[in-house]
C-alpha positions in Angstrom: 13.3 -56.2 -105.1 10.9 -59.0 -105.9 13.6 -61.2 -107.6 16.0 -60.8 -104.6 13.1 -62.2 -102.4 12.3 -64.9 -104.5 16.0 -65.7 -104.7 16.4 -65.9 -101.0 13.2 -67.8 -100.5 13.5 -70.2 -103.1 17.4 -70.7 -104.1 19.5 -70.3 -100.8 17.7 -72.9 -98.6 19.0 -75.5 -101.1 22.5 -74.3 -100.4 22.0 -74.4 -96.8 20.8 -78.2 -97.4 23.9 -78.9 -99.7 26.3 -77.5 -97.2 25.0 -79.9 -94.5 25.0 -82.6 -96.9 28.7 -82.1 -98.0 29.6 -81.7 -94.5 27.8 -84.7 -93.0 28.5 -87.0 -96.1 32.3 -86.3 -96.4 34.7 -89.4 -95.5 37.2 -87.5 -93.3 39.8 -90.1 -92.8 41.6 -92.1 -95.1 44.2 -94.8 -94.1 47.7 -94.5 -95.6 49.4 -97.1 -97.6 52.6 -98.4 -95.8 55.6 -96.9 -97.7 59.2 -98.2 -97.6 61.9 -96.0 -96.2 59.5 -93.8 -94.1 59.6 -95.7 -90.9 62.8 -94.1 -89.6 60.9 -90.7 -89.5 57.9 -91.4 -87.6 58.0 -90.2 -83.9 54.5 -90.9 -82.6 51.6 -93.2 -83.2 49.8 -91.2 -85.6 52.7 -91.1 -88.0 53.8 -87.5 -87.4 57.5 -86.7 -87.8 59.5 -84.5 -85.4 58.5 -81.4 -87.7 54.6 -82.5 -87.1 54.2 -83.3 -90.8 52.2 -86.3 -91.7 54.2 -89.4 -92.9 52.5 -92.5 -94.2 55.0 -94.9 -92.5 52.6 -97.3 -90.3 49.5 -99.1 -91.4 47.5 -97.6 -88.5 48.2 -94.0 -89.6 45.9 -91.9 -91.4 45.6 -88.6 -93.5 42.7 -86.2 -93.1 40.9 -85.6 -96.3 39.8 -82.1 -97.0 36.5 -82.1 -98.6 37.0 -79.9 -101.8 33.3 -79.4 -102.9 31.2 -79.0 -99.6 28.7 -77.0 -101.7 27.9 -78.6 -105.1 25.7 -76.3 -107.3 23.7 -79.2 -108.8 23.0 -80.7 -105.4 22.0 -77.3 -104.1 19.5 -77.2 -107.0 18.2 -80.6 -106.4 17.6 -79.8 -102.8 15.6 -76.7 -104.1 13.5 -78.8 -106.2 12.8 -81.1 -103.4 12.2 -78.0 -101.0 9.8 -76.5 -103.6 7.9 -79.7 -104.1 7.5 -80.3 -100.3 6.2 -76.8 -99.8 3.9 -76.8 -102.8 2.4 -80.0 -101.6 1.8 -78.6 -98.3 0.4 -75.4 -99.5 -2.1 -77.2 -101.9 -3.5 -79.3 -98.9 -3.3 -76.7 -96.2 -4.0 -73.3 -98.0 -5.5 -74.4 -101.1 -2.8 -72.8 -103.3 -3.4 -74.5 -106.8 -1.6 -72.1 -109.4 1.4 -70.1 -109.4 -0.4 -66.7 -109.6 -2.0 -67.7 -106.4 1.4 -68.5 -105.0 2.7 -64.9 -106.1 -0.2 -63.5 -104.5 0.5 -65.3 -101.2 4.2 -63.9 -101.3 3.1 -60.5 -101.3 2.2 -60.9 -97.6 5.4 -60.7 -95.7 4.3 -62.9 -92.8 3.7 -65.7 -95.4 7.1 -65.0 -96.9 8.8 -65.3 -93.4 7.0 -68.5 -92.7 7.7 -70.1 -96.1 11.6 -69.0 -96.0 11.8 -70.5 -92.3 9.9 -73.5 -93.2 12.1 -74.1 -96.4 15.3 -73.7 -94.3 13.9 -76.4 -92.0 13.2 -78.8 -94.6 16.7 -78.0 -96.1 18.2 -78.9 -92.8 16.4 -82.1 -92.5 16.8 -83.2 -96.1 20.7 -82.3 -95.7 21.1 -84.2 -92.7 19.0 -87.2 -94.0 20.8 -87.4 -97.3 24.0 -86.8 -95.8 23.8 -89.6 -93.3 22.6 -92.1 -96.2 25.6 -91.1 -98.3 27.9 -91.7 -95.2 26.2 -95.0 -94.6 26.6 -96.2 -98.2 30.0 -94.9 -98.2 30.9 -96.9 -95.3 29.2 -99.8 -96.7 30.6 -100.0 -100.2 33.9 -98.1 -100.3 37.2 -97.8 -98.9 36.2 -95.8 -96.1 34.5 -98.7 -94.4 37.6 -99.2 -92.3 37.0 -96.1 -90.1 33.2 -95.6 -89.9 
């Protein structure tokens, strides 16, 4: 039971942060290259033909990119490390928790575990959004997706 509690409190918030990071940082649209012979199939301004399929026939048409790896496990573990460091620093200054034994003792109290878990999820959300926006901005500045930001 203790393993499940530690797993939920220490590992799961990183996956929440990685999910938000993956959703926010993903460049969702990519412009198509104009291909010869496709112009006669286009029916509307977004490049869809009469069957509703996306055709790359105009310079202003675009494809929706599906983000394959929204939750990346190494990124989730890095978020977990950042969250743990932030929480341990806060516990050191606010509660005087200086050793892992003291931390394990604090986890025996359910109200502390609940507060720690909620704070970890809040920090994960903040980190996921912050780093996702940073990656999105860097993508827009330095990559191909600059055209549609």
